[in-house]
C-alpha positions in Angstrom: -61.2 124.5 -154.1 -59.7 126.5 -156.9 -60.1 123.7 -159.5 -62.6 121.9 -161.6 -62.8 118.2 -160.9 -64.0 115.5 -163.4 -67.6 115.5 -162.2 -68.0 119.2 -163.1 -66.5 118.7 -166.5 -68.7 115.7 -167.3 -71.7 117.6 -166.0 -70.8 120.5 -168.3 -70.5 118.2 -171.3 -73.9 116.7 -170.5 -75.4 120.2 -170.2 -74.0 121.1 -173.7 -75.7 118.0 -175.2 -79.0 118.9 -173.5 -78.7 122.6 -174.8 -78.1 121.4 -178.3 -81.2 119.3 -178.1 -83.6 121.9 -176.8 -82.1 124.6 -178.9 -82.8 122.5 -182.0 -86.4 122.3 -181.0 -86.5 126.1 -180.6 -84.8 126.5 -184.0 -87.5 124.7 -185.8 -89.9 127.6 -185.0 -88.1 129.8 -187.6 -86.1 127.5 -189.8 -87.7 129.0 -192.9 -86.4 132.5 -191.8 -82.9 131.0 -191.1 -82.9 129.5 -194.6 -84.0 132.7 -196.2 -81.3 134.9 -194.5 -78.6 132.3 -194.6 -78.3 131.4 -190.9 -77.1 127.9 -190.3 -79.0 126.1 -187.5 -79.3 122.6 -186.2 -82.9 122.7 -187.4 -81.7 123.1 -190.9 -78.8 120.7 -190.5 -80.8 117.9 -189.0 -84.1 118.5 -191.0 -86.2 115.4 -191.2 -83.6 113.6 -189.0 -84.3 115.8 -186.1 -86.0 113.2 -184.0 -83.1 110.6 -184.0 -80.6 113.4 -183.6 -82.5 114.8 -180.7 -82.7 111.4 -179.1 -78.9 111.1 -179.5 -78.2 114.4 -177.9 -80.7 113.9 -175.1 -79.5 110.4 -174.5 -75.9 111.6 -174.3 -77.0 114.3 -171.9 -78.7 111.8 -169.6 -75.7 109.5 -169.6 -73.2 112.3 -169.0 -75.2 114.0 -166.3 -75.8 110.6 -164.7 -72.1 109.8 -164.7 -71.3 113.2 -163.2 -73.9 112.8 -160.5 -72.7 109.4 -159.5 -69.1 110.5 -159.6 -70.0 113.3 -157.3 -71.6 110.9 -154.8 -75.3 110.9 -155.9 -77.5 108.2 -154.6 -81.1 107.0 -154.8 -82.8 110.4 -155.0 -80.5 111.5 -157.7 -81.1 108.3 -159.6 -84.9 108.7 -159.4 -84.6 112.3 -160.5 -82.4 111.3 -163.4 -84.9 108.7 -164.5 -87.8 111.3 -164.4 -85.6 113.8 -166.3 -84.8 111.1 -168.9 -88.5 110.3 -169.2 -89.3 113.9 -169.7 -86.8 114.3 -172.5 -88.0 111.1 -174.1 -91.6 112.5 -174.0 -90.3 115.6 -175.9 -88.7 113.4 -178.6 -91.8 111.3 -179.0 -94.1 114.4 -179.2 -92.0 116.5 -181.5 -93.7 117.8 -184.6 -91.1 120.0 -186.4 -93.8 121.5 -188.6 -95.8 122.9 -185.7 -94.1 126.0 -184.4 -96.4 126.5 -181.4 -95.8 122.9 -180.3 -92.1 123.3 -180.7 -92.3 126.4 -178.4 -94.2 124.3 -175.9 -91.7 121.5 -175.9 -88.8 124.0 -175.7 -90.3 125.7 -172.7 -90.9 122.3 -171.0 -87.2 122.1 -170.5 -87.6 124.5 -167.6 -89.5 121.7 -165.9 -86.9 119.1 -166.9 -84.2 121.3 -165.3 -86.2 121.8 -162.2 -86.7 118.0 -161.9 -83.0 117.4 -162.2 -82.0 120.3 -159.9 -84.5 119.3 -157.3 -83.2 115.7 -157.3 -79.6 116.9 -156.9 -80.5 119.2 -154.1 -82.5 116.7 -152.2 -79.9 114.0 -152.7 -77.2 116.4 -151.4 -79.2 117.4 -148.3 -79.9 113.7 -147.5 
């Protein structure tokens, strides 16, 4: 249509919040290196407060993505997918161990599954 309507902008904002969350998990893998060479990262910024900050960013992502989906006409399948997406992100927050690099990598990679859940729900909802 040659324009960006509100749902697309709200979805974009939600996506940014989600990216900040999972990028923070990823950044905890090498936060000592970041500190050593002077790179500023959210892992260093949030430190021991990572879990509540992650919950805030993921919560914001779910709300914004949900608002965008419903603004765009999403219905029941989208809502179910959004709930599963939110549960997956909550699982990440609960399982997070910022001192275990291998586990941080596993949680980071699990965001692929979170994205597939959300995309699948959006696609099925649109088709129905």
